[in-house]
N, C-alpha and C positions, 0 to 999 in steps of 0.2 A: 701368753700371746695377746697382742693387741687386737682390738676389734677391726674387721675389714673396713677399708675406707668406703663410705657410701657413694654411690654414683649420683651425679646431678639429676635432678628431676627433668624429665623430658619437656621440651618446649611445648607450650599449648598450641593446638592447631590454629592456623590463621583464621581470623574472623571472616565469615561469609557475608556479613552485612556491614554497611556503614552505620554510624551511630544515629543518623537521621536521614530522611529522604533527601536526595540531591535535586529533585525536581518536584515542585508543588503539584498536587493533583486534587481536584475538587471532588473527593469521593462521595460526598453527600449532595453533589450538584447535578445529577443526571437531568432532572426536570429543567433546570436553567439552561444547560447545554442544548437539550432537545428544543426548547422554546426558541433559543437564539437561532438555531439552524432552520427551524420552521419559518422564522420571520426573515431569514436572509433574502436579499433581493439582488438581482443581477444589475451590474452597473451600466449595461448597454441597452438602450431602448428597443433594439431589434433582435435581442437574444433572449430566449426564454430560459435557457439552462447553460451553466458553465460546464464544459466537457472535461472529464478526467480520464486519462488513459492508464490502465493497470498493466504492468509488465512484470515478468519474473520467470524464473526457472519452473519447469514442470514440477508440480507437487508441493509448492510452497504455500498455497492457500490464496491464490488470486481470486477465484470465484467465491471461495468461502468468506473472504473479506467483504465482498459485495453483499453476500447474504447476511453477514453479521451486522453490517450497517442497516440493512433493511429490517432485521430482527429488532434492533435497538429502537427503531421508530414505530414498528407495528406492535411491539410488546409481546411477540410470540415468535416461534421458530418458523421461518419461511424458506422458500426455495426459488428465489428470483433467478439465480444463476445456477444451472445444473452442475453438480460436482460428482467426483468419483473417489473412492477410497484408495485405489491403486495409483501409483505415480510413475509407472514405467514410461508412459508417453502421455501427451497432452489430451485431456478429455474435451477441452474447448477447441472446436474446429471452425467456428463461425464468428465473424466480426459482428458483434451485437451491442446495441445500446441498452443499458439497464436503467430503468427509472425507479425512483423511490416514491411509493404512494404517500401523498400528503393528506389524504382524506378528502371527502366531498367530491370525489371524481377528478382530483387534480394531482399532479406530480410535483414534488419538491424541485426547486430551481437549480439542481445539479444532477448530472448524469454520469454514468461510468461506462466506458468501453472496455470490455474484457477481450483478451486475445489468446491465441494459441500460445502455450508455454514455450520457453526457450530450451533448447537442448544443445549439448556440447558438439555433437557431430554435425558437419555440413550436410545439408539435405534432409535434416530432421528438425522438427519443431518450427516455430514461426520464423520466416525469413526476416532478417533485420531490415531489409529494404521495405518490406510491407509495413513494419511497425513505424518506420520513419515516414512513410506516406500517410499512415493513419494520424500521426502527429499533426500533419498539415491539412487533414481533412479530405484527402484524395481517395479514401477507401469507402465504397458504398456499403450501406447496411446489408447484412446477409452474405457478404463475401466469404467464400470458403477458402481457408488457407490451404496452400499447396506448397509444401517445402521444396518440391522439385521444380516448381514453376512459379516464381514470385510474380506479383502483379506488375503489369506494365501499362503505360499510357494508352496502349492499343486495346486493352481488355474492356469488356463490358462493365466490369465492376470498378473501373477507374472513374472517379468523379473529377471532371475537368475544371469545374468552376465552383469549388466549395464556398459555402456561405460563411459568414463570421461565426455562426453557431455551430458549423461543422468542425471547426478547428479545435484542437486540444489546447487547454490553458494550464494544465498541471500534469506532469509525468509522475506517477506513483510507482516506485520500485518495491516489489514485495520480496522480502528475504526472510528465510526461516532461521530463528535463533539457534536451533540445534544442528543446523546444517551449514551455516554461513562460513565456518572455519574450514570446511571441506569442499567448497565450491570449485568446480573445475575452471581452469584458466580460460578455456574456450567460451564458457558461458559468461564469465566476467568480462571478457573482451567484447562480446555482443552487447552486454548491458552498458559498457562504457561507450561503445560506438553510438548507441541510441541516446545516451546522456549527452554526448558531444553534439549531436544534431539538435537536441532540445536546447542546449546552451546557445547554439548559433541562432535559434529562434527566440532567444531571450525568455525561455519557458521555465518557470520554477519547477523544482524537483524535490521529491520527498521519499523517504524510505519508511515503509511499514514493516516492522520486524515482528513476524508471527511466531507462534509456537513457543512463547516464553515459558509456558508451563513445562514443556518438554526439555528445555535447556537448563532449568534451575529447580531443584526439589523444594526450596523455600517458597518459590512463587507458585509451584504446583499446589502446595498446601495453603498458601494465603496470597492471592493475587495482589493484595495491597502492599506487598513487599517488593513489587516490581522495581521501585526506585530506591530501595535500600539494598537490594541484591548486588553484590560486586560482580557476580557472574553475568547478570543482564547488562550492566554498564560495559563490561568487557566485550560482550557480543555486539553491543551497539557501536563500540569503537572499531571492531573488525568491519562492520558494515560501512562505517565512515571511511576507513582506510581502503576498502575495496572499490568504492565508487567515488570517493572524494566529496561526499555530501556531508556538511557540518552536522554535529551532534544535535543542534537545536532543530534540525529538520528530520530527525529520526524518532519514530514513535513505536514503542513496543506494545503489542496487543495480544490478546488471546482470542482467536476466532472460535465461533461456535462450531462444534463438530460431534459432540456426543450428548450435549445437553438437550432436554426436552422442554425446558422453560428458560426464559431469559434471566439474566443476572445483572444487577445494577453495576457492580464493579467492572464486569467485562464491558458493559455499555459505556461507562464513563471513559475508559481508555479509548474505545472506538470512536466515540463522539468528540472527544478532545482532539484526536488526530484529524477527524473529518473537519472540524471547525477551522483548523489551520489550513487544510487542503483547500476548502472552498474559498476562504478569504484570500489566500495568495493567488488562487486561480482567477478570482475576480479582479485582483490588482493587476494581473497580467493582461486580462481582457481590456481593462480600462487604459492601461499604458499603451497597448498596441493599437486600439481602435478609437479611443476618445481623445481628441486633441485638448491639450491643457491651455487655457487662456492665460497668456503671459502678462496681460495688462493688470 
């Protein structure tokens, strides 16, 4: 009897990584990024800070991103924006401006407005109309979001004559890498409606993709593989498809959530994203309020 015919060897599993990083990252450059941002100056003489509005679904890390930015500058774990570990409903209830301490009693020249999270059901989460008003500076500091009663021009918390500094100059959409493929259509519609209004206002928009460590085991083990991971690039493309924002305006990060000390690799991703945010916000401020001399 002849020997049984051998079966072909099984195909190797598909590679989880690209051969090289598809986006350059200055992993050893945290100090340079931090210095550049500390030296950043606003283009308008009457504006002290460029204003950045943070939006996103409940539980994706909006407040945690603000805290992570602050951590990177302070070199320690901070709690500028209060957060909660549960994600059933929004922990943020109040419209509040968050400043980043620049030392010597001064704040850095960019501020964040955190808002109530978006939810799929009508009458739950931040009303889209309130967020659109916040983009244009019509929402007063300390306004308490009420999903059942959106802000109107007759309310005490409506600001009738917002200053140049009250207006938003960059819309930052927070999306979670491990959840973005399962987002509900109702939430995405709300985010698209907000993006549409921002586009009408000629306002730049960025996506911060959080929780990259939860979406990819390679990145959980080594954050420096964030731009060699095929899974992370795939999730970034899903973010792009969902909101129509180009890939070069999408930044994957890992927020601080369980660490008790800061980490340079985490800070580099956060500061690199922030560098893009503040500069395009400053460009938008200049374009909107500073006339260009055509001579």
